[in-house]
N, C-alpha and C positions, 0 to 999 in steps of 0.2 A: 553491575547489572545493566547499566545503560551503554556499555561499550558496544561497538559494532561487532556482531557475532562472526564467528568463523563460517565461511560460506561453502564449506565442503558438504553440508547435509543436503538432503533432497529438497526439491522446490516446494512440496507441500509443507514441510517443516519450516523452510525459509519464509514462506508467506505467512505462516502462523506466527513465527517470532516477530516478523515485521508488524503485523496487526497488533500484537501485544505491546511492542515498543511504542507504537502510535498511541494506544490507549493510555499507557503510562506517561507519555509526554503530555497528553491533554490534561491529565490530572494535575500537572504542575502549573498549568496556565492560570492566570488570574480569572476569577469568575465574573466576566463582563458579559453583556448581552451578546456581543459579536463572538466572543470566544466560545460561549456555550453553543451557539448555533453552528459555528464553523467546526467545533469539535465533534458535534453529532454527525455532521456530514463526513468528516475525514475518518471517523471511527467506522461508519457504515461502509464507505468505499474501500478502506484498507482491509477490512474483514472480508469483503466481497471478492477481493482478489483471490485469496486462498480458497474460499468456498466454491467459486466457479472453477478453479483449477482442479479441485477434488472431483467436482461434477464432470469435468472433461475426462478425467482418468477413468470414470465409471460410465462413460458415454456408450451408447448402443450402436452408433454409426460414426463414420468419419465426418459427416456433415454436422452432427451434434457436437463432436469433439472440437471441430473448427469454430463453431459458434461460441462454445464455452470459453475457449482460449481467447477469442476476440473480446468477449465480455471481460475477462480477466485483464486484458490489455487496456480496455476502456476504463475500467475501475482504477487501474494504476495511474493512468493519465489524470483522472479526476482527483485522485489522492494527491498528486503533485500540485494541482490547482489549490485545493483546500489547505495544504501545508504552506504554500506560498502566501496565502491570505493570513494564516496564523503567524508566520514568520514576520511579515511586513507590518502587522498591526500590533506587535508586542515588543517588549523591551529586548535589548540586545543580549541579555543574559541567557535567553532561551534560543537564540538564533542558531548557535552552532549545532545543537541537538536537532533542531528543526531542519537545518540544511542537510544533515547526515541522513535523516529520514527521507527527505526529498530525493536525495541521491539514490538511496535504496529503491524508492518507488520508480525512479527513472530506469535503474538497472533491471528491475522486474519487468517494466514495460518493454525494454529491449529484448529480454529473454523471450517474452511472449511473442513479440514481433518475429523473432528468429524461428520460433516453433511454427508460427503461421506460415512463414515462407517455405519451411521444409515439409509441411504436411499438405 
């Protein structure tokens, strides 16, 4: 269930699966004050990646599409930040999964950057 998914599906599904994996990862973290706060932030930002991508696909203009894609990219960057804080403030046993999630967020950011360049 926590393995890295096959990346052949569409970006809406990929971003959904990513947000789901982030939420499941956060459930495994010890319940400390910092983990609770960082988890809230990373769950919000990771979910916002896909939500804004869906909004971009339903946009009414190119300008709106571009803005939503830029927001998705911004949220992916923010997700990397919160994941880094979680990784670096917890035990090594959760580090591998956290780094895999961070890598996926980075890949999503690159995908959105590419979409921005092409539109």
